[in-house]
DRENGU-595278 format. One record per atom (N, C-alpha, C): residue number from 1; residue in three letters; atom name; x, y, z. Coordinates in pm, whole numbers, plus 32768, in hexadecimal, padded with zeros to 4 digits. Layout:
<setors>
@i->NUM aa->ALA at->CA xx->X yy->Y zz->Z $
...
</setors>
This chain:
<setors>
@i->1 aa->MET at->N xx->D498 yy->BF56 zz->ED25 $
@i->1 aa->MET at->CA xx->D425 yy->BF7D zz->ED1A $
@i->1 aa->MET at->C xx->D407 yy->BF64 zz->EC70 $
@i->2 aa->ALA at->N xx->D452 yy->BF64 zz->EC19 $
@i->2 aa->ALA at->CA xx->D438 yy->BF3F zz->EB83 $
@i->2 aa->ALA at->C xx->D40B yy->BECF zz->EB86 $
@i->3 aa->GLU at->N xx->D44D yy->BE65 zz->EBC3 $
@i->3 aa->GLU at->CA xx->D416 yy->BDDA zz->EBBF $
@i->3 aa->GLU at->C xx->D399 yy->BDCA zz->EBE3 $
@i->4 aa->LYS at->N xx->D36A yy->BE0A zz->EC67 $
@i->4 aa->LYS at->CA xx->D2EA yy->BE01 zz->EC9A $
@i->4 aa->LYS at->C xx->D27C yy->BE3B zz->EC35 $
@i->5 aa->LEU at->N xx->D2A4 yy->BEB1 zz->EC1B $
@i->5 aa->LEU at->CA xx->D233 yy->BEEC zz->EB8D $
@i->5 aa->LEU at->C xx->D224 yy->BEA4 zz->EB2A $
@i->6 aa->THR at->N xx->D288 yy->BE3D zz->EB08 $
@i->6 aa->THR at->CA xx->D27E yy->BDFE zz->EA8C $
@i->6 aa->THR at->C xx->D241 yy->BD79 zz->EABB $
@i->7 aa->LEU at->N xx->D241 yy->BD2C zz->EB29 $
@i->7 aa->LEU at->CA xx->D21A yy->BCB5 zz->EB3E $
@i->7 aa->LEU at->C xx->D1A1 yy->BCB8 zz->EB88 $
@i->8 aa->ALA at->N xx->D18C yy->BD25 zz->EBE5 $
@i->8 aa->ALA at->CA xx->D102 yy->BD41 zz->EC3C $
@i->8 aa->ALA at->C xx->D0E1 yy->BDAE zz->EC40 $
@i->9 aa->PRO at->N xx->D0CD yy->BDFD zz->EBCD $
@i->9 aa->PRO at->CA xx->D0AB yy->BE95 zz->EBCB $
@i->9 aa->PRO at->C xx->D017 yy->BEA8 zz->EC3C $
@i->10 aa->THR at->N xx->CFC6 yy->BE53 zz->EC51 $
@i->10 aa->THR at->CA xx->CF66 yy->BE7D zz->ECBE $
@i->10 aa->THR at->C xx->CF8B yy->BE6C zz->ED34 $
@i->11 aa->LYS at->N xx->D004 yy->BE48 zz->ED4C $
@i->11 aa->LYS at->CA xx->D024 yy->BE36 zz->EDEA $
@i->11 aa->LYS at->C xx->D085 yy->BEB2 zz->EE02 $
@i->12 aa->MET at->N xx->D090 yy->BF19 zz->EDAC $
@i->12 aa->MET at->CA xx->D0FD yy->BF76 zz->EDCB $
@i->12 aa->MET at->C xx->D0C8 yy->BFC8 zz->EE26 $
@i->13 aa->THR at->N xx->D109 yy->BFF2 zz->EE84 $
@i->13 aa->THR at->CA xx->D0CE yy->C069 zz->EF0B $
@i->13 aa->THR at->C xx->D117 yy->C0EE zz->EF07 $
@i->14 aa->ASN at->N xx->D10F yy->C132 zz->EF4A $
@i->14 aa->ASN at->CA xx->D14D yy->C1B0 zz->EF54 $
@i->14 aa->ASN at->C xx->D1E5 yy->C1A5 zz->EF97 $
@i->15 aa->GLU at->N xx->D1E4 yy->C135 zz->EFDF $
@i->15 aa->GLU at->CA xx->D282 yy->C100 zz->F00E $
@i->15 aa->GLU at->C xx->D2D3 yy->C0D6 zz->EFA1 $
@i->16 aa->ASP at->N xx->D29C yy->C0A6 zz->EF43 $
@i->16 aa->ASP at->CA xx->D2F2 yy->C090 zz->EECF $
@i->16 aa->ASP at->C xx->D32D yy->C0F8 zz->EE95 $
@i->17 aa->TRP at->N xx->D2DF yy->C161 zz->EE78 $
@i->17 aa->TRP at->CA xx->D31A yy->C1DD zz->EE44 $
@i->17 aa->TRP at->C xx->D364 yy->C231 zz->EE87 $
@i->18 aa->GLN at->N xx->D387 yy->C210 zz->EF10 $
@i->18 aa->GLN at->CA xx->D3A2 yy->C270 zz->EF83 $
@i->18 aa->GLN at->C xx->D452 yy->C284 zz->EF5B $
@i->19 aa->PRO at->N xx->D49E yy->C203 zz->EF37 $
@i->19 aa->PRO at->CA xx->D541 yy->C23F zz->EF10 $
@i->19 aa->PRO at->C xx->D537 yy->C29F zz->EEBF $
@i->20 aa->LEU at->N xx->D4E2 yy->C291 zz->EE42 $
@i->20 aa->LEU at->CA xx->D4F2 yy->C30D zz->EDE4 $
@i->20 aa->LEU at->C xx->D4D3 yy->C390 zz->EE2A $
@i->21 aa->ARG at->N xx->D471 yy->C38A zz->EE7E $
@i->21 aa->ARG at->CA xx->D43E yy->C404 zz->EEBA $
@i->21 aa->ARG at->C xx->D4BB yy->C442 zz->EF06 $
@i->22 aa->ASP at->N xx->D4F7 yy->C3E7 zz->EF4F $
@i->22 aa->ASP at->CA xx->D568 yy->C415 zz->EFAC $
@i->22 aa->ASP at->C xx->D5DD yy->C439 zz->EF4A $
@i->23 aa->LEU at->N xx->D5E1 yy->C40D zz->EECF $
@i->23 aa->LEU at->CA xx->D64A yy->C442 zz->EE8C $
@i->23 aa->LEU at->C xx->D60B yy->C4D2 zz->EE23 $
@i->24 aa->GLY at->N xx->D59E yy->C4FB zz->EE5A $
@i->24 aa->GLY at->CA xx->D599 yy->C58D zz->EE33 $
@i->24 aa->GLY at->C xx->D51B yy->C586 zz->EDCC $
@i->25 aa->PHE at->N xx->D4FA yy->C506 zz->ED9B $
@i->25 aa->PHE at->CA xx->D488 yy->C515 zz->ED2F $
@i->25 aa->PHE at->C xx->D3F6 yy->C529 zz->ED58 $
@i->26 aa->ALA at->N xx->D3D1 yy->C59F zz->ED1B $
@i->26 aa->ALA at->CA xx->D33D yy->C5D2 zz->ED36 $
@i->26 aa->ALA at->C xx->D2EC yy->C552 zz->ECF1 $
@i->27 aa->ASP at->N xx->D254 yy->C569 zz->ECE6 $
@i->27 aa->ASP at->CA xx->D206 yy->C51D zz->ECC6 $
@i->27 aa->ASP at->C xx->D215 yy->C51D zz->EC0B $
@i->28 aa->GLU at->N xx->D227 yy->C57E zz->EBDC $
@i->28 aa->GLU at->CA xx->D23F yy->C578 zz->EB51 $
@i->28 aa->GLU at->C xx->D2A0 yy->C519 zz->EB40 $
@i->29 aa->GLY at->N xx->D30D yy->C520 zz->EB73 $
@i->29 aa->GLY at->CA xx->D37D yy->C4CF zz->EB4D $
@i->29 aa->GLY at->C xx->D36E yy->C446 zz->EB6E $
@i->30 aa->LEU at->N xx->D325 yy->C416 zz->EBD1 $
@i->30 aa->LEU at->CA xx->D2EB yy->C38B zz->EBED $
@i->30 aa->LEU at->C xx->D278 yy->C352 zz->EB74 $
@i->31 aa->LEU at->N xx->D235 yy->C3CA zz->EB2A $
@i->31 aa->LEU at->CA xx->D1D1 yy->C3A9 zz->EACD $
@i->31 aa->LEU at->C xx->D235 yy->C372 zz->EA69 $
@i->32 aa->GLU at->N xx->D2A0 yy->C3D4 zz->EA3F $
@i->32 aa->GLU at->CA xx->D301 yy->C3BF zz->E9C6 $
@i->32 aa->GLU at->C xx->D359 yy->C32A zz->E9D3 $
@i->33 aa->VAL at->N xx->D38A yy->C313 zz->EA5D $
@i->33 aa->VAL at->CA xx->D3BC yy->C287 zz->EA6E $
@i->33 aa->VAL at->C xx->D355 yy->C217 zz->EA74 $
@i->34 aa->ALA at->N xx->D2E1 yy->C223 zz->EA7B $
@i->34 aa->ALA at->CA xx->D274 yy->C1BE zz->EA83 $
@i->34 aa->ALA at->C xx->D25F yy->C1B2 zz->E9DA $
@i->35 aa->TYR at->N xx->D259 yy->C21C zz->E998 $
@i->35 aa->TYR at->CA xx->D23D yy->C20B zz->E8E8 $
@i->35 aa->TYR at->C xx->D2A2 yy->C1C5 zz->E8AE $
@i->36 aa->LEU at->N xx->D335 yy->C1F6 zz->E8CD $
@i->36 aa->LEU at->CA xx->D39D yy->C1AE zz->E8AB $
@i->36 aa->LEU at->C xx->D3AA yy->C110 zz->E8B4 $
@i->37 aa->ILE at->N xx->D389 yy->C0F5 zz->E923 $
@i->37 aa->ILE at->CA xx->D39C yy->C072 zz->E966 $
@i->37 aa->ILE at->C xx->D31A yy->C017 zz->E910 $
@i->38 aa->SER at->N xx->D2B2 yy->C079 zz->E91B $
@i->38 aa->SER at->CA xx->D247 yy->C027 zz->E8AC $
@i->38 aa->SER at->C xx->D258 yy->C015 zz->E816 $
@i->39 aa->ILE at->N xx->D294 yy->C090 zz->E7E8 $
@i->39 aa->ILE at->CA xx->D2D0 yy->C068 zz->E744 $
@i->39 aa->ILE at->C xx->D319 yy->BFFD zz->E73D $
@i->40 aa->PHE at->N xx->D37D yy->BFEC zz->E786 $
@i->40 aa->PHE at->CA xx->D401 yy->BF84 zz->E783 $
@i->40 aa->PHE at->C xx->D3AE yy->BF0D zz->E798 $
@i->41 aa->ASN at->N xx->D355 yy->BF01 zz->E7CA $
@i->41 aa->ASN at->CA xx->D2F7 yy->BE80 zz->E7D7 $
@i->41 aa->ASN at->C xx->D2A6 yy->BE7C zz->E767 $
@i->42 aa->PHE at->N xx->D26B yy->BEBE zz->E72B $
@i->42 aa->PHE at->CA xx->D207 yy->BEDF zz->E6D0 $
@i->42 aa->PHE at->C xx->D250 yy->BE99 zz->E636 $
@i->43 aa->PHE at->N xx->D2B1 yy->BED3 zz->E607 $
@i->43 aa->PHE at->CA xx->D2E6 yy->BEC1 zz->E599 $
@i->43 aa->PHE at->C xx->D330 yy->BE1E zz->E588 $
@i->44 aa->PRO at->N xx->D359 yy->BE05 zz->E5D4 $
@i->44 aa->PRO at->CA xx->D36A yy->BD6F zz->E5C1 $
@i->44 aa->PRO at->C xx->D304 yy->BD15 zz->E5B9 $
@i->45 aa->ARG at->N xx->D2A3 yy->BD30 zz->E610 $
@i->45 aa->ARG at->CA xx->D221 yy->BCEA zz->E606 $
@i->45 aa->ARG at->C xx->D1DC yy->BCE3 zz->E592 $
@i->46 aa->MET at->N xx->D1E6 yy->BD76 zz->E55B $
@i->46 aa->MET at->CA xx->D1B0 yy->BD73 zz->E4C4 $
@i->46 aa->MET at->C xx->D1F6 yy->BD2F zz->E44B $
@i->47 aa->ALA at->N xx->D27B yy->BD45 zz->E45B $
@i->47 aa->ALA at->CA xx->D2C9 yy->BD02 zz->E3E4 $
@i->47 aa->ALA at->C xx->D2C4 yy->BC64 zz->E419 $
@i->48 aa->ASP at->N xx->D2B8 yy->BC25 zz->E478 $
@i->48 aa->ASP at->CA xx->D2AD yy->BB8F zz->E48E $
@i->48 aa->ASP at->C xx->D215 yy->BB66 zz->E45F $
@i->49 aa->GLY at->N xx->D19A yy->BBCC zz->E465 $
@i->49 aa->GLY at->CA xx->D11E yy->BB99 zz->E456 $
@i->49 aa->GLY at->C xx->D10A yy->BBAA zz->E3C2 $
@i->50 aa->LEU at->N xx->D158 yy->BBFE zz->E35D $
@i->50 aa->LEU at->CA xx->D142 yy->BC22 zz->E2E8 $
@i->50 aa->LEU at->C xx->D1C7 yy->BBAA zz->E29D $
@i->51 aa->GLY at->N xx->D1FD yy->BB64 zz->E2E8 $
@i->51 aa->GLY at->CA xx->D277 yy->BAF9 zz->E2B1 $
@i->51 aa->GLY at->C xx->D2D3 yy->BB2F zz->E257 $
@i->52 aa->LEU at->N xx->D30B yy->BBB4 zz->E2A5 $
@i->52 aa->LEU at->CA xx->D366 yy->BC0C zz->E262 $
@i->52 aa->LEU at->C xx->D3F7 yy->BBD9 zz->E289 $
@i->53 aa->THR at->N xx->D461 yy->BBCF zz->E239 $
@i->53 aa->THR at->CA xx->D4ED yy->BB9E zz->E277 $
@i->53 aa->THR at->C xx->D541 yy->BC11 zz->E268 $
@i->54 aa->PRO at->N xx->D5AA yy->BC0F zz->E291 $
@i->54 aa->PRO at->CA xx->D609 yy->BC66 zz->E282 $
@i->54 aa->PRO at->C xx->D659 yy->BC4A zz->E20A $
@i->55 aa->ASP at->N xx->D68D yy->BCC0 zz->E1C1 $
@i->55 aa->ASP at->CA xx->D6D8 yy->BCBE zz->E16E $
@i->55 aa->ASP at->C xx->D761 yy->BC69 zz->E186 $
@i->56 aa->PRO at->N xx->D77F yy->BC04 zz->E135 $
@i->56 aa->PRO at->CA xx->D821 yy->BBBD zz->E147 $
@i->56 aa->PRO at->C xx->D88D yy->BC27 zz->E179 $
@i->57 aa->MET at->N xx->D889 yy->BC82 zz->E124 $
@i->57 aa->MET at->CA xx->D8FF yy->BCE3 zz->E15D $
@i->57 aa->MET at->C xx->D8FA yy->BD08 zz->E1E2 $
@i->58 aa->LEU at->N xx->D87E yy->BD2A zz->E21A $
@i->58 aa->LEU at->CA xx->D878 yy->BD4A zz->E29C $
@i->58 aa->LEU at->C xx->D891 yy->BCD5 zz->E2F7 $
@i->59 aa->LEU at->N xx->D874 yy->BC6B zz->E2E3 $
@i->59 aa->LEU at->CA xx->D896 yy->BBF1 zz->E343 $
@i->59 aa->LEU at->C xx->D91C yy->BBE8 zz->E33A $
@i->60 aa->GLU at->N xx->D966 yy->BBF6 zz->E2BA $
@i->60 aa->GLU at->CA xx->D9EE yy->BBE9 zz->E2C0 $
@i->60 aa->GLU at->C xx->DA2B yy->BC4D zz->E31C $
@i->61 aa->ALA at->N xx->DA05 yy->BCC2 zz->E320 $
@i->61 aa->ALA at->CA xx->DA2C yy->BD25 zz->E368 $
@i->61 aa->ALA at->C xx->DA33 yy->BD27 zz->E3F3 $
@i->62 aa->ALA at->N xx->D9B5 yy->BCEA zz->E415 $
@i->62 aa->ALA at->CA xx->D990 yy->BCA8 zz->E4A3 $
@i->62 aa->ALA at->C xx->D9D3 yy->BC4C zz->E4D1 $
@i->63 aa->ALA at->N xx->DA02 yy->BBF9 zz->E48A $
@i->63 aa->ALA at->CA xx->DA4A yy->BB70 zz->E4A0 $
@i->63 aa->ALA at->C xx->DAE4 yy->BB91 zz->E4C8 $
@i->64 aa->THR at->N xx->DB1F yy->BBE6 zz->E469 $
@i->64 aa->THR at->CA xx->DB98 yy->BBFD zz->E471 $
@i->64 aa->THR at->C xx->DBC2 yy->BC66 zz->E4B0 $
@i->65 aa->GLY at->N xx->DB7B yy->BCEC zz->E4D1 $
@i->65 aa->GLY at->CA xx->DB97 yy->BD55 zz->E504 $
@i->65 aa->GLY at->C xx->DBC4 yy->BDD4 zz->E4A5 $
@i->66 aa->ILE at->N xx->DBC8 yy->BDAC zz->E41D $
@i->66 aa->ILE at->CA xx->DC04 yy->BDEB zz->E3D8 $
@i->66 aa->ILE at->C xx->DB7F yy->BE49 zz->E39D $
@i->67 aa->PRO at->N xx->DB89 yy->BEC9 zz->E3AF $
@i->67 aa->PRO at->CA xx->DB1A yy->BF22 zz->E383 $
@i->67 aa->PRO at->C xx->DB0A yy->BF22 zz->E2F5 $
@i->68 aa->LEU at->N xx->DA8C yy->BF56 zz->E2D7 $
@i->68 aa->LEU at->CA xx->DA65 yy->BF4A zz->E254 $
@i->68 aa->LEU at->C xx->DA8B yy->BFDA zz->E21A $
@i->69 aa->LYS at->N xx->DAAC yy->BFC7 zz->E182 $
@i->69 aa->LYS at->CA xx->DAD9 yy->C051 zz->E146 $
@i->69 aa->LYS at->C xx->DA82 yy->C074 zz->E0D2 $
@i->70 aa->ARG at->N xx->DA61 yy->C0E7 zz->E0DE $
@i->70 aa->ARG at->CA xx->DA19 yy->C123 zz->E07A $
@i->70 aa->ARG at->C xx->DA61 yy->C143 zz->DFF3 $
@i->71 aa->GLU at->N xx->DA30 yy->C116 zz->DF86 $
@i->71 aa->GLU at->CA xx->DA5F yy->C142 zz->DF09 $
@i->71 aa->GLU at->C xx->DA5F yy->C1C1 zz->DEF1 $
@i->72 aa->ILE at->N xx->DA98 yy->C1FD zz->DEA8 $
@i->72 aa->ILE at->CA xx->DAA0 yy->C29D zz->DEA8 $
@i->72 aa->ILE at->C xx->DAA0 yy->C2BB zz->DDFB $
</setors>
């Protein structure tokens, strides 16, 4: 469902949302899910469009699996 909402949002149907309804999601919950999926699509596109690049420390953490540590 998230993939379809990302790649073909105009093709979404009620049937695409039914599995979440079967889990007990109401319309408000479906709206929140759609919002979160949209936000996760929006931020990388904005960053790419603006030419932003990740901080080198973040890239290293992603490559090694060692979490970032905050200086106190």
